[in-house]
C-alpha positions as CSV (number, residue, x, y, z in Angstrom):
1,M,0.2,-17.6,37.4
2,R,3.6,-16.7,36.0
3,W,3.1,-18.8,32.8
4,L,-0.2,-16.9,32.1
5,L,1.7,-13.6,32.2
6,I,4.4,-15.0,29.9
7,A,1.7,-16.3,27.5
8,L,0.1,-12.9,27.5
9,L,3.4,-11.1,26.7
10,V,4.2,-13.6,24.0
11,S,0.8,-13.2,22.4
12,L,1.1,-9.4,22.6
13,G,4.5,-9.6,20.9
14,G,3.0,-11.7,18.1
15,L,0.2,-9.3,17.6
16,L,2.6,-6.4,17.4
17,L,4.7,-8.3,14.9
18,A,1.6,-9.1,12.8
19,A,0.5,-5.5,12.9
20,A,3.9,-4.3,11.8
21,G,3.8,-6.8,8.9
22,V,0.4,-5.5,7.8
23,A,1.5,-1.9,8.0
24,R,4.7,-2.7,6.0
25,H,2.6,-4.5,3.3
26,V,0.3,-1.6,2.9
27,W,3.1,0.9,2.7
28,V,5.0,-1.1,0.1
29,H,1.8,-1.7,-1.9
30,R,0.9,2.0,-1.9
31,K,4.4,2.9,-3.0
32,Q,4.2,0.4,-5.9
33,L,0.8,1.8,-7.0
34,K,2.1,5.4,-6.8
35,Q,5.1,4.4,-9.0
36,K,2.8,2.6,-11.6
37,Q,0.5,5.7,-11.7
38,L,3.4,8.0,-12.3
39,Q,4.7,5.8,-15.1
40,S,1.3,5.5,-16.8
41,D,0.6,9.2,-16.8
42,V,0.8,10.4,-20.4
43,V,0.4,13.9,-21.6
44,V,-1.1,14.3,-25.0
45,V,0.3,17.4,-26.8
46,G,-1.4,18.8,-29.9
47,A,-4.5,16.6,-29.9
48,P,-7.4,18.1,-31.7
49,E,-10.3,19.1,-29.5
50,E,-13.0,18.6,-32.1
51,S,-13.4,16.2,-34.9
52,D,-14.1,17.2,-38.5
53,L,-16.3,14.2,-39.1
54,S,-19.5,15.8,-37.9
């Protein structure tokens, strides 16, 4: 009976570790996407609104 309780606690610890790894992966990935998006934002100044080729 004692070994079942130990196995349960070990498996719960493993699940918590896996969940923490997934959460960290998502957090890091979102941080990288946010930085890429900020770097790729370009403001075009002085661009003509209409073309003269009509």
